[in-house]
N, C-alpha and C positions, 0 to 999 in steps of 0.2 A: 251521426258522432264527427263521422271524419271533417266537415262542412265549416264546424264549428272551432275547432282544433285548426285550419286553415285562416281560416280569419284572427283567429289570436297568432297567431302564428304570423299577416304580414302587419300586422297590426303593432306586434313585441309586447301582446299584456297576458298578466295569467288569470290562473285562475284557478279557487282550492273551494274542497267542498265538506262541507260537515253533516254525513248520514249517520241518521237512526234507525226509522226500519230500512229501508236498501242493502244497508249496512256495506257500503263500498260498490256495490252493481255501480251505481256516476262514475266514483270514478278509475272501479274497471273498462269501464266501455271505451274513458279518452283517455286509461291508459294499449286502447289495443287498434290503438291509430297512433302510424309513425306517423314521428318525428312530435309529438304530446308530450313532452319529456320538457323544452325548450316551453313551452308555454305552458303546465299543471309545475306548481307549488308544495300541493302538498291536500294527499288527506283525512279525512277525524272518520270514524265508525265512532261515535260515541250512547252506543245504546241506555248506560245509566248516563243518571244524574249528577252524577258525582263531576263524573263529566264533562259535558254540558256546562255544567260549572266553572272547570278548573279552564278549559278553552273561552269562553267569558262567556260562557249564558247569563241573565241574570237569574240567581234564582233565588227572589222575588216572583218575577214576571213569570215564572214554573208553578211558582205559590197560586197570586191572583189568579192566570188564566188557565196551569195547568200544560201537561212538558207535550202533553197532542193539544196543540192550538199555534192559526199565521202566528200570534207575537213571537213567539218560544223557535217558529221557522224563520222567524225576521231574525232572532235572536242571534242564529247559527252561522244564519247566510253573514253577515254581517262579524259576527267575532274573529270567525274563522276570515275574510275577511279582515282582523285588527292583527291577529296572530299572522299573518304568511305576512300579509303585503302584497294579497294576491286587489288583479282590479277587480275580480269577483268572484260573487262567489255561493253557492250554493249552498241549500238549510233545508234541512229533511227531517219531519218527522209523522208519526203517523201508525195506524194500526195498520194487517192483514191479518181483518178476519180470526183476529184471536181478544183474550181481555185478559191485563197489565197488569197481575198480584200488590207491585210497586202503584204503580198508575190504576187510580183504580177508575179513573171521568176519562173521558172522553168517547165520544161513538170506537165502534172495537174496525170500521168498514173505513175508515175518512184520513188519509194521510196529504201534510199541506209542506205544500214548496215554496222554497222560496228561491230567487233571483236577484242578488246584491251584485251596482253597480257601484263601485266603490267612489269614482268623480262627480254621474250626476247622484250621485248622492238616490236612486231609484228605486225600489224592489219593483218588479214585475211575481208575480205569485199566481200557485190556483189552488185549491181543494178540491181534493180528486176522492169519486166514493169508492171505492173496489169491492169489483163483481165476485172474483173466481179465488177456486178456492185454490189454489196453485200462486206459492209462493214469487217460486221462474214468475210466471206470467203479466201477478200484481209493480213486480219486481216493474220486469221490460216497457210496462204502461205507463210507470211512475218514468222511463225513462224516453218515454216517446213525451212528456211532458214539460219533461227537463224540458231537452232539443227543439223544445217549441218557444216554450217560458223562452231561451240561451239565444234564438234565434231574433225575439221581441229584440228584445234587451237588445244589441247590438246590433240594430236598427237606425234604434233611436241615439248612437253613437255618430250615426250617417251622417 
């Protein structure tokens, strides 16, 4: 994550997160880097559909595709950018080997990751099947992919 923070600092650009499954793990990884305050605008942990909607995710999209979908991950990454004014947004939704009694749809082992670039209006995405029984290890795996997706989207800018 250090490399990402350095690049964003040099470019004078900011990033924000809207996380569900990872519960702030990505925001934590960003803010563990010295100097992150120059690039990290805001992090929202939106476990409930109510707060996803409150931050701009379309209720219709949730109803049509389920909260566990790439469409909702897209809404999360672009909504947090709209809310904060950051250039980049990260949206993460999914389940770590657990049923959700409030949202019965979706595979219990799939996480949807979306990184959005407001300037280029592009998404870079990953659908990840989690296999570990440890929530911590699954979060680390998501972080690994977030870093790779961020590197990919930052290369688009070059």
